[in-house]
matplotlib code that plots the C-alpha trace (Angstrom):
import matplotlib.pyplot as plt

x = [-3.8, -1.2, 0.7, -2.3, -2.4, 1.1, 1.2, -2.0, -0.7, 2.6, 0.8, -1.8, -0.7, 3.0, 3.3, 1.3, 4.3, 6.4, 4.6, 4.6, 8.5, 9.0, 7.1, 4.7, 3.6, 2.0, 1.5, -1.8, -0.4, 2.3, 0.5, -1.4, 1.8, 2.9, -0.6, 0.0, 3.1, 0.9, 0.2, 3.4, 1.5, -0.2, 2.4, 0.5, -2.1, 0.2, 1.3, -0.7, -2.7, -2.9, -2.9, -1.3, -0.6, 2.1, 4.0, 6.8, 6.7, 9.9, 11.8, 8.8, 7.0, 8.6, 8.6, 9.7, 12.4, 15.9, 16.6, 13.7, 14.7, 18.3, 16.7, 14.6, 17.6, 19.0, 16.3, 16.1, 20.2, 21.1, 17.6, 17.0, 13.4, 11.4, 8.3, 9.9, 12.5, 9.2, 8.2, 11.3, 10.8, 7.3, 8.6, 11.5, 9.0, 6.5, 9.2, 10.4, 6.9, 6.7, 10.0, 8.5, 5.6, 8.5, 10.3, 7.0, 5.8, 9.5, 9.5, 5.7, 6.9, 10.3, 8.4, 5.7, 8.5, 10.2, 6.8, 6.3, 9.9, 9.5, 6.2, 8.4]
y = [-18.3, -20.6, -17.5, -17.5, -21.1, -21.5, -18.4, -19.1, -22.6, -21.8, -19.6, -22.4, -25.9, -25.3, -24.0, -27.2, -29.4, -27.0, -27.3, -31.2, -31.2, -28.9, -30.8, -33.4, -33.3, -29.5, -29.9, -27.9, -25.2, -25.0, -24.5, -21.9, -19.8, -20.1, -18.9, -16.0, -14.9, -13.7, -10.6, -9.1, -8.4, -5.4, -3.7, -3.4, -1.1, 1.9, 1.4, 3.4, 1.4, -1.3, -4.2, -3.8, -7.1, -5.7, -4.6, -6.7, -6.5, -7.5, -4.2, -2.2, -2.9, -2.2, -5.7, -7.1, -4.7, -6.1, -5.2, -6.8, -10.4, -9.9, -9.3, -12.5, -14.5, -13.3, -14.3, -17.8, -17.9, -16.5, -17.0, -20.6, -20.2, -22.8, -20.8, -17.8, -19.5, -21.0, -17.5, -16.6, -19.8, -18.5, -14.7, -16.0, -18.9, -15.9, -13.8, -16.6, -17.0, -13.4, -13.4, -16.1, -13.6, -11.2, -13.5, -14.6, -11.2, -10.2, -13.3, -12.1, -8.9, -10.5, -12.8, -10.0, -7.9, -10.6, -11.3, -8.0, -7.7, -10.8, -9.6, -6.7]
z = [-16.8, -15.9, -14.3, -11.9, -10.8, -10.4, -8.2, -5.8, -5.8, -4.4, -2.2, -0.7, -1.7, -1.7, 1.4, 2.9, 1.6, 3.8, 6.3, 6.5, 5.7, 8.7, 11.2, 10.5, 14.2, 13.9, 10.2, 10.4, 13.2, 10.5, 7.9, 9.3, 10.3, 6.7, 5.7, 7.9, 6.3, 3.3, 5.5, 4.2, 1.3, 3.3, 1.7, -1.5, 0.4, -0.1, -3.4, -6.5, -7.7, -5.0, -7.6, -11.1, -12.8, -15.0, -12.1, -10.5, -6.5, -5.9, -5.1, -5.1, -2.3, 1.3, 2.6, -0.8, -0.9, -1.4, 2.1, 4.0, 1.9, 3.5, 6.7, 6.1, 5.3, 8.7, 10.5, 9.0, 9.4, 13.0, 14.8, 16.7, 17.7, 15.7, 14.9, 14.2, 11.2, 10.0, 9.3, 7.8, 5.4, 4.5, 3.6, 1.6, -0.2, -0.3, -2.2, -4.6, -5.4, -6.6, -7.8, -10.4, -10.9, -11.8, -14.4, -16.1, -16.6, -18.0, -20.6, -21.6, -22.0, -24.3, -26.3, -27.1, -28.4, -30.0, -31.9, -33.0, -34.1, -36.4, -38.0, -39.3]

ax = plt.figure().add_subplot(projection="3d")
ax.plot(x, y, z, "-o")
ax.set_aspect("equal")
plt.show()
């Protein structure tokens, strides 16, 4: 349950904070730009199954690949356009949020194996 709260809290609430820090004058516009970066999850549609709670998105889905993440960082570093940079920030933060999920999954798997081992 806490994993879901953290995941969707990052996707919907923390980006509001990012939008506020990025440019307070355009808070809602920036928030909706960051919200739109969640469309990166469209790559889940060509996975089988579309959603697997035990699968790490990072490195599995096309737009969540290491190459894609490097491109997002490249855009952040080399592109000067304010909105495009905000999109890059949103995509990178999305990957961080999904990466936290991967860590959570690995920790749960590790702790379950540890519990099984200690019962032997």
